[in-house]
C-alpha positions as CSV (number, residue, x, y, z in Angstrom):
1,M,-54.0,51.3,-120.7
2,S,-55.9,51.7,-123.8
3,H,-59.2,51.6,-122.6
4,I,-58.3,54.2,-119.9
5,E,-58.9,57.8,-121.1
6,I,-55.8,60.0,-121.1
7,K,-56.9,63.9,-121.2
8,S,-54.6,66.4,-122.6
9,S,-53.5,69.4,-120.5
10,D,-56.4,71.7,-121.4
11,E,-59.1,69.0,-121.2
12,I,-58.2,68.4,-117.4
13,R,-58.3,72.4,-116.8
14,L,-61.9,71.8,-118.3
15,M,-62.5,69.4,-115.8
16,R,-61.2,71.7,-113.2
17,A,-63.9,74.1,-114.2
18,A,-66.5,71.0,-113.8
19,G,-64.6,70.6,-110.4
20,L,-65.1,74.4,-109.3
21,V,-69.0,74.4,-110.2
22,V,-69.2,70.9,-107.8
23,A,-67.3,72.7,-104.7
24,K,-69.2,75.5,-105.2
25,G,-72.8,73.0,-105.1
26,L,-71.2,71.0,-102.4
27,E,-70.4,74.1,-100.3
28,A,-74.1,75.5,-100.9
29,M,-76.2,72.4,-100.2
30,C,-74.1,71.6,-96.9
31,G,-74.4,75.1,-95.9
32,A,-78.4,74.6,-96.1
33,A,-78.8,71.6,-94.4
34,A,-80.9,72.3,-91.0
35,V,-83.3,70.9,-89.0
36,G,-86.7,71.0,-90.7
37,V,-85.2,71.4,-94.3
38,T,-86.0,68.6,-96.8
39,T,-83.6,66.8,-99.3
40,R,-85.5,67.9,-102.5
41,E,-84.6,71.5,-100.6
42,L,-81.2,70.9,-100.9
43,D,-81.6,69.3,-104.0
44,A,-82.8,72.4,-105.8
45,I,-80.1,74.5,-104.5
46,G,-77.8,72.3,-106.3
47,R,-80.0,72.8,-109.5
48,E,-79.5,76.6,-109.1
49,I,-75.7,76.3,-108.7
50,L,-75.6,74.3,-112.1
51,A,-77.6,77.0,-113.8
52,A,-75.9,79.7,-112.7
53,N,-72.6,78.4,-113.9
54,G,-73.5,77.1,-117.0
55,A,-73.0,73.7,-116.2
56,T,-75.2,70.3,-116.2
57,S,-75.9,67.7,-114.1
58,S,-73.6,64.2,-114.0
59,F,-76.2,62.4,-111.8
60,L,-79.7,63.5,-113.4
61,G,-81.3,60.9,-115.5
62,Y,-78.7,58.8,-115.0
63,G,-78.7,55.1,-115.7
64,A,-82.0,55.7,-117.8
65,E,-80.6,52.7,-120.3
66,Y,-80.7,50.5,-117.0
67,G,-84.5,50.9,-115.7
68,T,-85.0,53.7,-113.1
69,P,-83.5,57.2,-114.6
70,F,-82.0,59.1,-111.2
71,P,-84.8,61.9,-110.4
72,G,-81.8,64.5,-108.8
73,V,-78.5,66.0,-109.5
74,A,-77.5,65.4,-106.0
75,C,-77.5,61.8,-103.9
76,I,-78.6,62.7,-100.5
77,S,-78.2,60.1,-98.0
78,V,-79.5,60.3,-94.6
79,N,-77.9,58.1,-91.4
80,D,-78.0,54.5,-92.9
81,E,-78.2,55.4,-95.8
82,L,-75.4,55.2,-97.8
83,V,-74.9,56.1,-100.9
84,H,-77.4,57.1,-103.9
85,G,-80.5,58.4,-101.6
86,I,-83.1,60.2,-103.8
87,P,-83.7,63.6,-102.6
88,G,-87.4,64.0,-101.8
89,E,-90.0,64.9,-99.0
90,R,-87.5,63.7,-96.4
91,V,-87.3,66.2,-93.7
92,L,-83.8,66.7,-91.6
93,A,-83.9,66.1,-88.1
94,D,-81.5,67.1,-85.6
95,G,-78.3,64.4,-85.4
96,D,-79.1,63.6,-88.9
97,V,-75.6,62.6,-90.7
98,V,-76.1,63.3,-94.4
99,S,-73.9,62.7,-97.3
100,I,-74.2,64.8,-100.5
101,D,-72.8,63.5,-103.6
102,F,-73.0,66.1,-106.7
103,G,-71.6,66.1,-110.2
104,A,-71.1,68.8,-113.1
105,I,-70.5,68.7,-116.3
106,V,-68.5,71.5,-118.3
107,K,-68.2,71.3,-122.0
108,G,-68.5,67.4,-122.2
109,W,-66.4,66.9,-118.9
110,H,-67.4,65.6,-115.7
111,A,-66.1,66.2,-112.1
112,D,-67.6,64.4,-109.0
113,A,-67.2,65.1,-105.1
114,A,-69.3,64.3,-101.9
115,R,-68.9,65.5,-98.6
116,T,-70.9,64.1,-95.2
117,I,-72.0,66.7,-92.5
118,I,-74.0,66.4,-89.5
119,V,-77.2,68.6,-89.2
120,G,-77.8,70.2,-85.5
121,T,-76.2,68.5,-82.4
122,P,-73.2,66.2,-83.7
123,D,-72.9,62.9,-81.8
124,P,-68.9,62.5,-81.1
125,A,-69.0,59.1,-82.8
126,D,-70.4,60.6,-86.0
127,V,-67.5,63.2,-86.0
128,A,-65.1,60.3,-85.6
129,L,-66.9,58.3,-88.0
130,I,-66.8,61.6,-91.3
131,E,-63.3,62.4,-90.3
132,A,-61.9,59.2,-90.7
133,T,-63.8,59.3,-94.1
134,R,-61.9,62.6,-95.2
135,Q,-58.7,61.2,-94.0
136,A,-59.2,58.0,-95.6
137,F,-59.7,59.8,-99.0
138,W,-56.4,62.3,-98.2
139,A,-54.6,58.9,-97.5
140,G,-55.4,57.9,-101.2
141,A,-55.2,61.0,-103.0
142,R,-51.4,61.5,-101.5
143,T,-50.4,58.0,-103.4
144,T,-52.2,59.3,-106.6
145,H,-48.9,60.2,-109.0
146,E,-47.2,59.1,-112.1
147,G,-45.7,55.7,-111.4
148,S,-48.0,54.3,-108.7
149,R,-51.1,51.9,-109.3
150,V,-54.6,52.0,-108.6
151,G,-53.9,49.5,-106.3
152,D,-51.3,51.7,-104.0
153,V,-54.3,53.9,-103.7
154,S,-56.5,51.4,-102.2
155,K,-53.6,50.3,-100.2
156,A,-53.2,53.6,-98.9
157,I,-57.2,53.9,-97.8
158,E,-57.2,50.6,-96.3
159,G,-53.8,51.0,-94.3
160,Y,-55.4,54.1,-92.9
161,V,-58.4,52.7,-91.9
162,K,-57.1,49.9,-90.5
163,S,-54.6,52.2,-88.3
164,L,-57.9,53.8,-86.4
165,P,-58.3,52.8,-83.0
166,V,-62.3,52.5,-83.8
167,R,-63.1,49.6,-86.6
168,Y,-65.2,50.6,-89.3
169,G,-66.9,48.9,-92.3
170,T,-65.6,49.6,-95.8
171,L,-67.8,49.5,-98.9
172,R,-67.0,46.9,-101.1
173,E,-69.3,46.8,-104.0
174,Y,-69.2,50.7,-104.4
175,T,-65.8,52.1,-105.3
176,G,-64.2,55.0,-106.8
177,H,-63.9,55.0,-110.7
178,G,-62.5,56.6,-113.8
179,I,-63.9,59.7,-114.6
180,G,-63.8,62.3,-118.0
181,T,-65.9,61.9,-120.7
182,E,-68.2,60.2,-118.7
183,M,-69.1,60.4,-114.8
184,H,-67.9,56.5,-114.5
185,M,-65.0,55.0,-116.7
186,S,-62.0,52.6,-116.3
187,P,-60.2,52.2,-113.6
188,D,-62.3,51.0,-110.8
189,V,-60.2,52.3,-107.6
190,P,-61.4,50.1,-104.9
191,N,-61.4,51.6,-101.2
192,W,-59.7,47.9,-99.8
193,Y,-56.6,46.6,-101.1
194,R,-56.1,43.1,-103.0
195,P,-52.7,41.7,-104.1
196,R,-53.7,41.7,-108.0
197,P,-51.9,43.8,-111.0
198,T,-53.9,46.9,-111.2
199,P,-53.3,49.8,-113.9
200,R,-50.2,52.2,-113.4
201,L,-51.1,55.8,-113.3
202,R,-49.7,58.3,-115.8
203,P,-50.5,62.2,-116.6
204,G,-53.6,63.0,-118.0
205,M,-55.2,60.1,-115.7
206,A,-58.6,61.2,-113.6
207,I,-59.8,59.2,-111.2
208,A,-62.9,59.8,-108.5
209,I,-61.5,58.9,-105.1
210,E,-64.4,57.9,-102.4
211,P,-64.0,56.0,-99.6
212,M,-67.3,55.0,-97.8
213,L,-67.4,54.0,-94.2
214,T,-69.8,52.7,-91.9
215,T,-70.0,52.3,-87.9
216,G,-70.9,48.5,-88.4
217,T,-70.2,46.3,-91.5
218,H,-69.6,46.4,-94.9
219,Q,-72.7,45.2,-96.1
220,T,-75.6,46.4,-97.9
221,L,-79.1,46.3,-99.4
222,E,-80.6,48.4,-102.1
223,L,-83.9,49.6,-101.5
224,D,-87.3,49.4,-104.2
225,D,-86.6,52.4,-105.5
226,D,-83.5,50.8,-107.4
227,W,-81.0,53.6,-105.9
228,T,-81.2,53.9,-102.2
229,V,-78.3,51.5,-100.6
230,V,-78.6,51.2,-96.8
231,S,-76.7,49.1,-94.7
232,R,-77.8,45.8,-93.5
233,D,-77.4,46.5,-90.1
234,G,-78.6,49.6,-89.9
235,S,-75.3,51.4,-88.9
236,R,-74.8,55.0,-90.1
237,G,-72.4,55.9,-93.0
238,S,-70.1,58.4,-94.4
239,H,-68.9,59.3,-97.8
240,W,-65.9,61.5,-98.9
241,E,-65.3,61.9,-102.3
242,N,-62.6,64.2,-105.0
243,T,-61.7,63.9,-108.4
244,V,-58.2,63.9,-108.5
245,A,-56.1,64.3,-111.7
246,V,-52.6,62.9,-112.3
247,T,-50.3,65.8,-113.4
248,P,-46.3,65.4,-114.5
249,G,-45.5,66.7,-110.9
250,G,-47.8,64.8,-108.8
251,A,-52.1,65.4,-108.2
252,W,-54.6,67.9,-108.2
253,V,-57.8,67.9,-106.6
254,L,-60.0,69.5,-108.9
255,T,-63.0,69.5,-107.0
256,E,-61.4,71.4,-103.9
257,P,-61.3,75.0,-104.2
258,D,-57.5,75.2,-103.1
259,G,-57.0,71.8,-105.6
260,G,-55.5,70.1,-102.7
261,A,-52.7,72.4,-101.4
262,S,-53.2,72.6,-98.1
263,L,-53.2,68.5,-97.6
264,L,-51.2,67.2,-100.7
265,G,-48.0,68.2,-99.4
266,A,-45.4,67.6,-102.0
267,N,-47.7,65.7,-104.1
268,F,-49.6,68.8,-105.0
269,A,-49.2,69.9,-108.5
270,P,-51.6,71.8,-110.4
271,L,-51.6,72.4,-114.5
272,A,-53.2,76.4,-113.4
273,D,-55.8,77.7,-111.7
């Protein structure tokens, strides 16, 4: 546990402030996604939300030390682009499945979340895919409490996905993660279960839980831009993520406006709001 960051209650509240900025940004960008809009225009909305709320971006410039810095404040991935899509001149079309991943920093503390939506006319298969991803997140979040382990979160996500009548691919190369003074920290939070020792959750920990599903297999490719991850078989994908804090009484979803009250049940335990 020594390498996992444990936050004070005041630090978790600062992460909540960042989480509410993320929630505002995602609501605004998802609401603006329409036929004829470019992904760059959506990213510009995210920049406006950050500036208006005194926050900075978790994403902009990320990865510079490894080569190509990320050029946007949001990852915007369309159809077979699963994660890390670079916003640009792509024009959204009717029926597109769009995943928007957004992060904010307030006073040095990060929050990170993602949503997937459909532009224009929805295909029932895409609706089912997105709902499966959303519910997989909540299955993991309801397992996030003092005394449980990271592996329990992974097992809950995998168990939910496997219980569905439709078979989906679960991305394996990309996982959830710890979060706090950095966007990506220990521990990793896989979306599939492996029977091995994993860290026990305790109050003050914060993790980003983020199921990523496809209508095909879990296999992926990274494009030459060094960022965009696509499905190897061309299948569409969905991404649903929230930053979740472990509190003495349960969990607090820092990037949901209601903190998770409506879907966590007895596991909902905010510190303050």
